[in-house]
VOBA-1610 file (N, C-alpha, C; in pm, whole numbers, padded with zeros to 5 digits, always signed):
BEGIN
Met+00085-00095-00007Met+00003-00011-00001Met+00076+00143-00021Thr+00202+00100+00066Thr+00294+00249+00097Thr+00363+00253-00060Val+00402+00185-00109Val+00449+00172-00268Val+00349+00242-00353Glu+00235+00233-00341Glu+00120+00275-00432Glu+00073+00444-00375Lys+00109+00431-00267Lys+00102+00621-00215Lys+00192+00676-00254Val+00325+00611-00206Val+00431+00706-00278Val+00394+00713-00449Glu+00347+00641-00509Glu+00397+00654-00657Glu+00268+00764-00694Arg+00136+00788-00603Arg+00034+00860-00600Arg+00079+00991-00597Ile+00174+00994-00493Ile+00249+01153-00447Ile+00310+01173-00568Arg+00407+01077-00634Arg+00483+01163-00721Arg+00408+01206-00855Thr+00316+01106-00887Thr+00226+01149-01000Thr+00150+01325-00983Leu+00131+01344-00852Leu-00002+01438-00812Leu+00113+01544-00802Leu+00253+01527-00764Leu+00343+01637-00746Leu+00382+01675-00916Thr+00418+01582-00963Thr+00482+01554-01104Thr+00360+01678-01187Glu+00285+01627-01181Glu+00176+01700-01296Glu+00123+01811-01222Ala+00118+01865-01106Ala+00106+01987-01074Ala+00167+02084-01074Leu+00370+02061-01056Leu+00406+02148-01052Leu+00554+02141-01145Ala+00540+01999-01246Ala+00629+01958-01340Ala+00780+01959-01291Pro+00829+01948-01183Pro+00976+01940-01052Pro+01046+01883-01183Val+01178+01965-01180Val+01294+01900-01240Val+01363+01801-01138Gln+01360+01783-01039Gln+01425+01669-00922Gln+01303+01661-00829Leu+01241+01539-00793Leu+01163+01497-00698Leu+01181+01353-00625Asp+01208+01337-00513Asp+01206+01243-00429Asp+01096+01234-00323Val+01020+01116-00294Val+00920+01118-00212Val+00989+00975-00107Ile+00989+01029-00002Ile+01045+00916+00053Ile+00955+00876+00181Asp+00940+00720+00176Asp+00815+00709+00318Asp+00924+00685+00451Glu+00908+00786+00535Glu+00918+00801+00699Glu+00885+00672+00759Gly+00772+00659+00736Gly+00677+00537+00830Gly+00770+00478+00936His+00876+00398+00909His+00930+00382+01030His+00970+00486+01122Lys+00975+00583+01122Lys+01037+00710+01211Lys+00903+00709+01318His+00801+00652+01271His+00681+00724+01362His+00604+00569+01446Ala+00670+00464+01480Ala+00634+00344+01513Ala+00635+00382+01645Gly+00479+00295+01654Gly+00387+00363+01815Gly+00361+00589+01802His+00378+00606+01706His+00321+00744+01727His+00185+00705+01670Ser+00120+00868+01709Ser-00038+00874+01678Ser-00013+00880+01483Gly-00103+00812+01424Gly-00082+00821+01321Gly-00026+00700+01222Glu+00069+00604+01283Glu+00137+00486+01252Glu+00054+00413+01112Gly+00143+00428+01059Gly+00081+00306+00941Gly-00025+00384+00879Lys-00037+00560+00887Lys-00142+00571+00780Lys-00058+00688+00681Gly+00097+00699+00666Gly+00166+00763+00571Gly+00212+00891+00621His+00352+00885+00665His+00415+00969+00714His+00575+00959+00557Phe+00550+01122+00497Phe+00608+01070+00366Phe+00701+01231+00384Leu+00821+01245+00356Leu+00886+01302+00281Leu+00929+01387+00119Ala+00894+01484+00139Ala+00898+01534-00026Ala+01034+01641-00080Arg+01091+01583-00137Arg+01233+01698-00208Arg+01231+01761-00343Ile+01138+01840-00327Ile+01084+01895-00451Ile+01141+02017-00524Val+01196+01993-00617Val+01285+02118-00720Val+01175+02132-00851Ser+01150+02288-00827Ser+01041+02316-00944Ser+01067+02445-01009Pro+01052+02499-01089Pro+01050+02596-01182Pro+00968+02699-01116Ala+00813+02615-01066Ala+00694+02677-01003Ala+00731+02751-00887Phe+00828+02735-00831Phe+00891+02814-00680Phe+00959+02900-00711Ala+00996+02952-00817Ala+01042+03095-00861Ala+00983+03175-00795Gly+01030+03296-00680Gly+00957+03363-00665Gly+00887+03403-00570Lys+00891+03252-00506Lys+00774+03185-00391Lys+00809+03215-00277Asn+00798+03188-00147Asn+00835+03215-00025Asn+00786+03074+00012Pro+00883+03045+00165Pro+00872+02925+00191Pro+00714+02864+00187Ile+00626+02929+00273Ile+00475+02924+00314Ile+00426+02912+00169Gln+00433+02977+00112Gln+00395+02967-00030Gln+00386+02833-00117Arg+00511+02780-00130Arg+00554+02634-00147Arg+00471+02550-00107His+00473+02539+00043His+00412+02426+00085His+00268+02412+00035Arg+00205+02536+00025Arg+00097+02578-00024Arg+00039+02491-00157Met+00106+02523-00216Met+00106+02448-00345Met+00147+02339-00377Val+00218+02272-00274Val+00253+02132-00256Val+00127+02019-00193Tyr+00081+02115-00064Tyr-00077+02072-00003Tyr-00114+02086-00138Ala-00178+02177-00222Ala-00262+02203-00278Ala-00277+02059-00417Ala-00163+02061-00475Ala-00118+01961-00556Ala-00175+01791-00466Leu-00182+01771-00339Leu-00164+01660-00270Leu-00306+01605-00196Ala-00388+01719-00282Ala-00555+01770-00129Ala-00619+01634-00145Glu-00615+01586-00244Glu-00702+01444-00271Glu-00649+01324-00202Met-00505+01340-00136Met-00467+01192-00058Met-00488+01284+00104Met-00483+01428+00172Met-00496+01463+00239Met-00562+01427+00357Pro-00693+01396+00307Pro-00793+01290+00432Pro-00767+01197+00484Asp-00713+01123+00405Asp-00739+00969+00452Asp-00541+00918+00388Gly-00515+00970+00284Gly-00364+00889+00243Gly-00238+00938+00287Ile-00248+01103+00361Ile-00116+01133+00392Ile-00137+01184+00585His-00072+01100+00648His-00068+01158+00782His-00048+01283+00832Ala+00132+01280+00772Ala+00212+01404+00789Ala+00312+01368+00691Leu+00362+01515+00623Leu+00425+01528+00521Leu+00539+01631+00551Ala+00667+01616+00551Ala+00708+01712+00540Ala+00829+01713+00408Ile+00811+01859+00396Ile+00834+01892+00293Ile+00989+01997+00256Glu+01049+01984+00173Glu+01167+02042+00141Glu+01143+02118-00005Ala+01127+02200-00026Ala+01081+02288-00181Ala+01191+02359-00184Lys+01232+02393-00355Lys+01333+02452-00355Lys+01320+02515-00515Ala+01348+02576-00592Ala+01354+02701-00697Ala+01496+02604-00782Pro+01473+02576-00867Pro+01628+02550-00968Pro+01709+02623-00938Gly+01892+02604-00946Gly+01968+02749-00854Gly+01981+02762-00713Glu+01881+02712-00641Glu+01894+02702-00491Glu+01971+02636-00484Pro+01998+02666-00338Pro+02122+02597-00248Pro+02015+02478-00170
//
């Protein structure tokens, strides 16, 4: 099930933000015993031209908007690293 969630996250982010780099990592193992265990803890590292000129809050909102269909049930926690191309 988690592999399917990772692939769905990748698809949604790719469709919405056309990233030049995208890593989606299942971090569920880090949350054993915590609230939401097994319900989807992920890290998204994304580099997209769509983020140029946007502040971190705007970038996170763009990622959340892209993943809106998964937020109620498929994703319990999401860490986001969002950059525009050329940013360190």
